[in-house]
N, CA, C and O atoms as a Tripos MOL2 file, in Angstrom:
@<TRIPOS>MOLECULE
protein
  212   211    53     0     0
PROTEIN
NO_CHARGES

@<TRIPOS>ATOM
      1 N         130.2290  169.5420   76.0890 N.3       1 MET1
      2 CA        128.5960  168.8740   75.8220 C.3       1 MET1
      3 C         127.7570  170.3170   75.0630 C.2       1 MET1
      4 O         127.8950  171.5260   75.2530 O.2       1 MET1
      5 N         126.8910  169.5460   74.1780 N.am      2 TYR2
      6 CA        126.6580  170.1470   73.3020 C.3       2 TYR2
      7 C         124.8240  171.2770   73.9510 C.2       2 TYR2
      8 O         124.1590  170.9070   74.9190 O.2       2 TYR2
      9 N         124.5770  172.1550   73.3570 N.am      3 THR3
     10 CA        123.5750  172.7760   74.0670 C.3       3 THR3
     11 C         122.4700  171.9390   74.0940 C.2       3 THR3
     12 O         121.7390  171.6120   75.0280 O.2       3 THR3
     13 N         122.4670  171.6680   73.0040 N.am      4 THR4
     14 CA        121.0230  170.4440   72.0150 C.3       4 THR4
     15 C         120.3330  169.4740   73.3530 C.2       4 THR4
     16 O         119.2180  169.2160   73.8070 O.2       4 THR4
     17 N         122.1800  169.0500   73.7120 N.am      5 ASN5
     18 CA        121.5990  167.6900   75.0040 C.3       5 ASN5
     19 C         121.1120  168.2790   76.3170 C.2       5 ASN5
     20 O         120.2880  167.6490   76.9810 O.2       5 ASN5
     21 N         121.4480  169.1280   76.6140 N.am      6 ALA6
     22 CA        120.3480  169.9670   77.4900 C.3       6 ALA6
     23 C         119.4380  170.4320   77.1060 C.2       6 ALA6
     24 O         118.7770  170.4120   78.1440 O.2       6 ALA6
     25 N         118.8340  170.8590   76.4130 N.am      7 ILE7
     26 CA        117.6380  171.2230   75.3660 C.3       7 ILE7
     27 C         116.8330  170.0250   75.4940 C.2       7 ILE7
     28 O         115.7080  170.1160   75.9850 O.2       7 ILE7
     29 N         117.3740  168.7150   75.0350 N.am      8 GLU8
     30 CA        116.7000  167.4600   75.0670 C.3       8 GLU8
     31 C         116.5080  167.2960   76.4770 C.2       8 GLU8
     32 O         115.3430  167.4340   76.8500 O.2       8 GLU8
     33 N         117.3590  167.0380   77.3440 N.am      9 SER9
     34 CA        116.9910  166.7720   78.6110 C.3       9 SER9
     35 C         116.0420  168.0720   79.4390 C.2       9 SER9
     36 O         115.2480  167.6270   80.2680 O.2       9 SER9
     37 N         116.0570  169.1070   79.3340 N.am     10 LEU10
     38 CA        114.9800  169.8380   80.1130 C.3      10 LEU10
     39 C         113.6220  169.4990   78.8330 C.2      10 LEU10
     40 O         112.7000  169.8980   79.5450 O.2      10 LEU10
     41 N         113.2790  169.2900   78.1960 N.am     11 ASN11
     42 CA        112.2420  168.8870   77.5940 C.3      11 ASN11
     43 C         111.5720  167.3950   77.5780 C.2      11 ASN11
     44 O         110.4370  167.0230   77.2800 O.2      11 ASN11
     45 N         112.7790  166.6660   78.0370 N.am     12 SER12
     46 CA        112.7180  164.8830   78.6150 C.3      12 SER12
     47 C         111.4150  165.4240   80.1860 C.2      12 SER12
     48 O         110.2000  165.4000   80.3830 O.2      12 SER12
     49 N         112.4340  165.7680   80.7980 N.am     13 THR13
     50 CA        111.7430  166.5070   82.0250 C.3      13 THR13
     51 C         110.4450  166.8850   82.1400 C.2      13 THR13
     52 O         109.8090  166.6900   83.1760 O.2      13 THR13
     53 N         109.8510  167.5690   80.8780 N.am     14 TYR14
     54 CA        108.5460  168.3250   81.0210 C.3      14 TYR14
     55 C         107.6770  167.3910   80.0990 C.2      14 TYR14
     56 O         106.4660  167.5690   80.2320 O.2      14 TYR14
     57 N         108.0840  166.3570   79.1210 N.am     15 ARG15
     58 CA        107.5040  165.2290   79.1630 C.3      15 ARG15
     59 C         106.8410  164.4400   80.1090 C.2      15 ARG15
     60 O         105.7610  163.8490   80.1130 O.2      15 ARG15
     61 N         107.6660  164.5630   80.8340 N.am     16 LYS16
     62 CA        107.5900  163.0580   82.2890 C.3      16 LYS16
     63 C         106.4670  163.8640   83.3860 C.2      16 LYS16
     64 O         105.6170  163.3090   84.0820 O.2      16 LYS16
     65 N         106.7570  165.3050   83.2950 N.am     17 LEU17
     66 CA        105.9810  165.8150   83.8800 C.3      17 LEU17
     67 C         104.5380  165.8010   83.9210 C.2      17 LEU17
     68 O         103.6880  165.6690   84.8010 O.2      17 LEU17
     69 N         104.5570  166.1030   81.8510 N.am     18 ASN18
     70 CA        102.7370  166.1180   81.6260 C.3      18 ASN18
     71 C         102.2380  164.9340   81.2030 C.2      18 ASN18
     72 O         101.2070  164.9820   80.5330 O.2      18 ASN18
     73 N         102.8910  163.5310   81.5150 N.am     19 GLN19
     74 CA        102.6710  162.4810   81.6550 C.3      19 GLN19
     75 C         102.0790  161.9880   82.5870 C.2      19 GLN19
     76 O         101.2000  161.1260   82.6100 O.2      19 GLN19
     77 N         102.9110  162.9290   83.9140 N.am     20 GLN20
     78 CA        102.5030  162.4730   85.5780 C.3      20 GLN20
     79 C         100.8860  162.7560   85.4250 C.2      20 GLN20
     80 O          99.9670  161.9400   85.3470 O.2      20 GLN20
     81 N         100.8460  164.8870   85.4020 N.am     21 ARG21
     82 CA         99.8550  164.9200   85.3680 C.3      21 ARG21
     83 C          99.5330  165.9500   84.1090 C.2      21 ARG21
     84 O         100.2600  166.9410   84.0410 O.2      21 ARG21
     85 N          98.3920  165.7740   83.0060 N.am     22 SER22
     86 CA         97.9520  166.4590   81.7500 C.3      22 SER22
     87 C          97.0930  167.2390   82.6360 C.2      22 SER22
     88 O          97.4310  168.3010   82.1150 O.2      22 SER22
     89 N          96.1510  167.6620   83.6620 N.am     23 VAL23
     90 CA         95.3130  168.3740   83.4170 C.3      23 VAL23
     91 C          95.5660  169.7090   85.3990 C.2      23 VAL23
     92 O          95.5430  169.2650   86.5470 O.2      23 VAL23
     93 N          95.7590  171.2060   84.9830 N.am     24 PHE24
     94 CA         96.6620  171.7660   85.3760 C.3      24 PHE24
     95 C          95.4920  172.9020   85.7910 C.2      24 PHE24
     96 O          94.9720  173.4060   84.7950 O.2      24 PHE24
     97 N          95.0450  173.3370   86.9180 N.am     25 PRO25
     98 CA         93.0620  173.6450   87.5180 C.3      25 PRO25
     99 C          93.8360  175.6890   86.6530 C.2      25 PRO25
    100 O          93.2770  176.3900   85.8090 O.2      25 PRO25
    101 N          94.5590  175.8220   87.0420 N.am     26 SER26
    102 CA         95.0370  177.2890   86.1570 C.3      26 SER26
    103 C          96.3220  177.3880   85.4610 C.2      26 SER26
    104 O          97.0760  176.4670   85.1470 O.2      26 SER26
    105 N          96.4450  178.5550   85.2810 N.am     27 ASP27
    106 CA         97.8530  178.2360   84.1080 C.3      27 ASP27
    107 C          98.8950  179.2740   85.0150 C.2      27 ASP27
    108 O          99.9500  179.5730   84.4560 O.2      27 ASP27
    109 N          98.6610  179.7890   86.2830 N.am     28 THR28
    110 CA         99.8100  179.9340   87.2740 C.3      28 THR28
    111 C         100.0410  178.3930   87.4040 C.2      28 THR28
    112 O         101.1000  177.9440   86.9650 O.2      28 THR28
    113 N          99.1060  177.5280   87.9900 N.am     29 ALA29
    114 CA        100.1240  176.3620   88.5510 C.3      29 ALA29
    115 C         100.6890  175.3820   87.7900 C.2      29 ALA29
    116 O         101.3870  174.4430   88.1720 O.2      29 ALA29
    117 N         100.2670  175.7270   86.4570 N.am     30 LEU30
    118 CA        101.3350  175.5200   85.2980 C.3      30 LEU30
    119 C         102.2150  175.5860   84.9030 C.2      30 LEU30
    120 O         102.8220  174.8340   84.1400 O.2      30 LEU30
    121 N         102.5980  177.0160   85.5940 N.am     31 LEU31
    122 CA        104.0420  178.2720   85.4590 C.3      31 LEU31
    123 C         104.4420  177.8100   86.3880 C.2      31 LEU31
    124 O         105.6640  177.6770   86.3160 O.2      31 LEU31
    125 N         103.8270  177.3090   87.7150 N.am     32 LYS32
    126 CA        104.5740  177.0430   89.1790 C.3      32 LYS32
    127 C         105.4480  175.6300   88.8240 C.2      32 LYS32
    128 O         106.6110  175.4380   89.1780 O.2      32 LYS32
    129 N         104.5900  174.6660   88.0210 N.am     33 THR33
    130 CA        105.3810  173.4530   87.6630 C.3      33 THR33
    131 C         106.2280  173.1030   87.1900 C.2      33 THR33
    132 O         107.0670  172.2880   87.5750 O.2      33 THR33
    133 N         106.1010  173.9710   85.7750 N.am     34 LEU34
    134 CA        107.3460  173.9610   84.9640 C.3      34 LEU34
    135 C         108.8670  174.5920   85.3380 C.2      34 LEU34
    136 O         109.9900  174.2720   84.9500 O.2      34 LEU34
    137 N         108.3970  175.6280   86.2630 N.am     35 TYR35
    138 CA        109.8320  176.6310   87.4400 C.3      35 TYR35
    139 C         110.3850  175.9840   88.0370 C.2      35 TYR35
    140 O         111.6080  176.0390   88.1650 O.2      35 TYR35
    141 N         109.0980  174.6000   88.9650 N.am     36 LEU36
    142 CA        110.0290  173.9460   90.0330 C.3      36 LEU36
    143 C         110.4810  173.0650   88.8500 C.2      36 LEU36
    144 O         111.6770  173.3540   88.8510 O.2      36 LEU36
    145 N         110.3490  172.3190   87.9970 N.am     37 ALA37
    146 CA        110.8550  171.4150   87.1080 C.3      37 ALA37
    147 C         112.5650  171.8340   86.6480 C.2      37 ALA37
    148 O         113.6840  171.3270   86.7230 O.2      37 ALA37
    149 N         112.0150  172.8960   86.2210 N.am     38 THR38
    150 CA        113.3490  174.3680   85.6250 C.3      38 THR38
    151 C         114.4230  174.2010   86.6910 C.2      38 THR38
    152 O         115.6360  174.1390   86.4920 O.2      38 THR38
    153 N         113.8310  174.1440   87.7670 N.am     39 PHE39
    154 CA        115.2630  174.4170   88.9550 C.3      39 PHE39
    155 C         115.4640  173.3450   89.7200 C.2      39 PHE39
    156 O         116.1090  173.4400   90.7640 O.2      39 PHE39
    157 N         114.8960  172.0990   89.2670 N.am     40 GLU40
    158 CA        115.7680  170.8270   89.7080 C.3      40 GLU40
    159 C         116.6320  170.1530   88.8230 C.2      40 GLU40
    160 O         117.6210  169.4910   89.1370 O.2      40 GLU40
    161 N         115.9240  170.4960   87.0160 N.am     41 ALA41
    162 CA        116.4520  170.1120   86.7300 C.3      41 ALA41
    163 C         117.9790  170.6550   86.9020 C.2      41 ALA41
    164 O         118.7750  169.8390   87.3660 O.2      41 ALA41
    165 N         118.5370  172.1380   86.5260 N.am     42 THR42
    166 CA        119.3680  172.6980   86.7310 C.3      42 THR42
    167 C         120.4880  172.0570   87.6650 C.2      42 THR42
    168 O         121.7160  172.0990   87.5980 O.2      42 THR42
    169 N         119.5670  171.4180   88.6070 N.am     43 LYS43
    170 CA        120.6570  171.1760   89.7850 C.3      43 LYS43
    171 C         121.6800  169.8090   89.1870 C.2      43 LYS43
    172 O         122.6330  169.2180   89.6960 O.2      43 LYS43
    173 N         120.8640  169.6420   87.7040 N.am     44 ARG44
    174 CA        121.5430  168.3760   87.1990 C.3      44 ARG44
    175 C         122.6420  168.8690   86.3860 C.2      44 ARG44
    176 O         123.4260  167.9690   86.0840 O.2      44 ARG44
    177 N         123.0510  170.4380   85.7770 N.am     45 TRP45
    178 CA        123.8460  171.0160   85.2820 C.3      45 TRP45
    179 C         125.3280  171.0070   85.7600 C.2      45 TRP45
    180 O         126.3060  171.1490   85.0270 O.2      45 TRP45
    181 N         125.3350  170.8540   86.8330 N.am     46 THR46
    182 CA        126.3400  171.5240   87.9430 C.3      46 THR46
    183 C         127.6180  170.4790   88.2720 C.2      46 THR46
    184 O         128.6200  170.5350   88.9850 O.2      46 THR46
    185 N         127.0340  169.5070   87.3650 N.am     47 THR47
    186 CA        128.0370  168.6410   87.8090 C.3      47 THR47
    187 C         129.1890  168.4130   86.6850 C.2      47 THR47
    188 O         128.8220  167.8540   85.6520 O.2      47 THR47
    189 N         130.6430  168.8260   86.8090 N.am     48 THR48
    190 CA        131.8400  168.1480   86.6030 C.3      48 THR48
    191 C         132.1230  167.8430   85.4920 C.2      48 THR48
    192 O         131.1140  167.1960   85.2140 O.2      48 THR48
    193 N         132.9130  167.7980   84.3590 N.am     49 ILE49
    194 CA        132.9770  167.1190   82.9600 C.3      49 ILE49
    195 C         133.9540  166.2300   84.0040 C.2      49 ILE49
    196 O         134.0130  166.3770   85.2240 O.2      49 ILE49
    197 N         134.7230  165.2440   83.1640 N.am     50 CYS50
    198 CA        135.3890  164.5100   83.6710 C.3      50 CYS50
    199 C         136.4760  164.4730   82.2720 C.2      50 CYS50
    200 O         136.0740  164.1520   81.1530 O.2      50 CYS50
    201 N         137.8770  164.8550   82.5650 N.am     51 ASN51
    202 CA        138.9410  165.0280   81.9590 C.3      51 ASN51
    203 C         138.6690  166.3210   80.6870 C.2      51 ASN51
    204 O         138.8640  166.3310   79.4720 O.2      51 ASN51
    205 N         138.2310  167.1510   81.4770 N.am     52 TRP52
    206 CA        138.3160  168.2300   80.8470 C.3      52 TRP52
    207 C         139.1650  169.2160   80.7680 C.2      52 TRP52
    208 O         139.5720  169.5750   81.8730 O.2      52 TRP52
    209 N         139.6790  169.9180   79.6750 N.am     53 GLY53
    210 CA        140.6190  170.9010   80.4570 C.3      53 GLY53
    211 C         142.2970  170.3940   79.5250 C.2      53 GLY53
    212 O         143.3590  170.9380   79.8260 O.2      53 GLY53
@<TRIPOS>BOND
     1     1     2 1
     2     2     3 1
     3     3     4 2
     4     3     5 am
     5     5     6 1
     6     6     7 1
     7     7     8 2
     8     7     9 am
     9     9    10 1
    10    10    11 1
    11    11    12 2
    12    11    13 am
    13    13    14 1
    14    14    15 1
    15    15    16 2
    16    15    17 am
    17    17    18 1
    18    18    19 1
    19    19    20 2
    20    19    21 am
    21    21    22 1
    22    22    23 1
    23    23    24 2
    24    23    25 am
    25    25    26 1
    26    26    27 1
    27    27    28 2
    28    27    29 am
    29    29    30 1
    30    30    31 1
    31    31    32 2
    32    31    33 am
    33    33    34 1
    34    34    35 1
    35    35    36 2
    36    35    37 am
    37    37    38 1
    38    38    39 1
    39    39    40 2
    40    39    41 am
    41    41    42 1
    42    42    43 1
    43    43    44 2
    44    43    45 am
    45    45    46 1
    46    46    47 1
    47    47    48 2
    48    47    49 am
    49    49    50 1
    50    50    51 1
    51    51    52 2
    52    51    53 am
    53    53    54 1
    54    54    55 1
    55    55    56 2
    56    55    57 am
    57    57    58 1
    58    58    59 1
    59    59    60 2
    60    59    61 am
    61    61    62 1
    62    62    63 1
    63    63    64 2
    64    63    65 am
    65    65    66 1
    66    66    67 1
    67    67    68 2
    68    67    69 am
    69    69    70 1
    70    70    71 1
    71    71    72 2
    72    71    73 am
    73    73    74 1
    74    74    75 1
    75    75    76 2
    76    75    77 am
    77    77    78 1
    78    78    79 1
    79    79    80 2
    80    79    81 am
    81    81    82 1
    82    82    83 1
    83    83    84 2
    84    83    85 am
    85    85    86 1
    86    86    87 1
    87    87    88 2
    88    87    89 am
    89    89    90 1
    90    90    91 1
    91    91    92 2
    92    91    93 am
    93    93    94 1
    94    94    95 1
    95    95    96 2
    96    95    97 am
    97    97    98 1
    98    98    99 1
    99    99   100 2
   100    99   101 am
   101   101   102 1
   102   102   103 1
   103   103   104 2
   104   103   105 am
   105   105   106 1
   106   106   107 1
   107   107   108 2
   108   107   109 am
   109   109   110 1
   110   110   111 1
   111   111   112 2
   112   111   113 am
   113   113   114 1
   114   114   115 1
   115   115   116 2
   116   115   117 am
   117   117   118 1
   118   118   119 1
   119   119   120 2
   120   119   121 am
   121   121   122 1
   122   122   123 1
   123   123   124 2
   124   123   125 am
   125   125   126 1
   126   126   127 1
   127   127   128 2
   128   127   129 am
   129   129   130 1
   130   130   131 1
   131   131   132 2
   132   131   133 am
   133   133   134 1
   134   134   135 1
   135   135   136 2
   136   135   137 am
   137   137   138 1
   138   138   139 1
   139   139   140 2
   140   139   141 am
   141   141   142 1
   142   142   143 1
   143   143   144 2
   144   143   145 am
   145   145   146 1
   146   146   147 1
   147   147   148 2
   148   147   149 am
   149   149   150 1
   150   150   151 1
   151   151   152 2
   152   151   153 am
   153   153   154 1
   154   154   155 1
   155   155   156 2
   156   155   157 am
   157   157   158 1
   158   158   159 1
   159   159   160 2
   160   159   161 am
   161   161   162 1
   162   162   163 1
   163   163   164 2
   164   163   165 am
   165   165   166 1
   166   166   167 1
   167   167   168 2
   168   167   169 am
   169   169   170 1
   170   170   171 1
   171   171   172 2
   172   171   173 am
   173   173   174 1
   174   174   175 1
   175   175   176 2
   176   175   177 am
   177   177   178 1
   178   178   179 1
   179   179   180 2
   180   179   181 am
   181   181   182 1
   182   182   183 1
   183   183   184 2
   184   183   185 am
   185   185   186 1
   186   186   187 1
   187   187   188 2
   188   187   189 am
   189   189   190 1
   190   190   191 1
   191   191   192 2
   192   191   193 am
   193   193   194 1
   194   194   195 1
   195   195   196 2
   196   195   197 am
   197   197   198 1
   198   198   199 1
   199   199   200 2
   200   199   201 am
   201   201   202 1
   202   202   203 1
   203   203   204 2
   204   203   205 am
   205   205   206 1
   206   206   207 1
   207   207   208 2
   208   207   209 am
   209   209   210 1
   210   210   211 1
   211   211   212 2
@<TRIPOS>SUBSTRUCTURE
     1 MET1         2 RESIDUE 1 A MET
     2 TYR2         6 RESIDUE 1 A TYR
     3 THR3        10 RESIDUE 1 A THR
     4 THR4        14 RESIDUE 1 A THR
     5 ASN5        18 RESIDUE 1 A ASN
     6 ALA6        22 RESIDUE 1 A ALA
     7 ILE7        26 RESIDUE 1 A ILE
     8 GLU8        30 RESIDUE 1 A GLU
     9 SER9        34 RESIDUE 1 A SER
    10 LEU10       38 RESIDUE 1 A LEU
    11 ASN11       42 RESIDUE 1 A ASN
    12 SER12       46 RESIDUE 1 A SER
    13 THR13       50 RESIDUE 1 A THR
    14 TYR14       54 RESIDUE 1 A TYR
    15 ARG15       58 RESIDUE 1 A ARG
    16 LYS16       62 RESIDUE 1 A LYS
    17 LEU17       66 RESIDUE 1 A LEU
    18 ASN18       70 RESIDUE 1 A ASN
    19 GLN19       74 RESIDUE 1 A GLN
    20 GLN20       78 RESIDUE 1 A GLN
    21 ARG21       82 RESIDUE 1 A ARG
    22 SER22       86 RESIDUE 1 A SER
    23 VAL23       90 RESIDUE 1 A VAL
    24 PHE24       94 RESIDUE 1 A PHE
    25 PRO25       98 RESIDUE 1 A PRO
    26 SER26      102 RESIDUE 1 A SER
    27 ASP27      106 RESIDUE 1 A ASP
    28 THR28      110 RESIDUE 1 A THR
    29 ALA29      114 RESIDUE 1 A ALA
    30 LEU30      118 RESIDUE 1 A LEU
    31 LEU31      122 RESIDUE 1 A LEU
    32 LYS32      126 RESIDUE 1 A LYS
    33 THR33      130 RESIDUE 1 A THR
    34 LEU34      134 RESIDUE 1 A LEU
    35 TYR35      138 RESIDUE 1 A TYR
    36 LEU36      142 RESIDUE 1 A LEU
    37 ALA37      146 RESIDUE 1 A ALA
    38 THR38      150 RESIDUE 1 A THR
    39 PHE39      154 RESIDUE 1 A PHE
    40 GLU40      158 RESIDUE 1 A GLU
    41 ALA41      162 RESIDUE 1 A ALA
    42 THR42      166 RESIDUE 1 A THR
    43 LYS43      170 RESIDUE 1 A LYS
    44 ARG44      174 RESIDUE 1 A ARG
    45 TRP45      178 RESIDUE 1 A TRP
    46 THR46      182 RESIDUE 1 A THR
    47 THR47      186 RESIDUE 1 A THR
    48 THR48      190 RESIDUE 1 A THR
    49 ILE49      194 RESIDUE 1 A ILE
    50 CYS50      198 RESIDUE 1 A CYS
    51 ASN51      202 RESIDUE 1 A ASN
    52 TRP52      206 RESIDUE 1 A TRP
    53 GLY53      210 RESIDUE 1 A GLY
């Protein structure tokens, strides 16, 4: 798996988040939302790769 795939996946998650809610009341709210989105996205990165080895 290439690093760019993980980066593009994270960017896609951020774009979806931005489309759902484009206005945040403060910078802290934005940072918290990005942190939670990143935390949820990293759960998908722990899957094993088939036939790796």
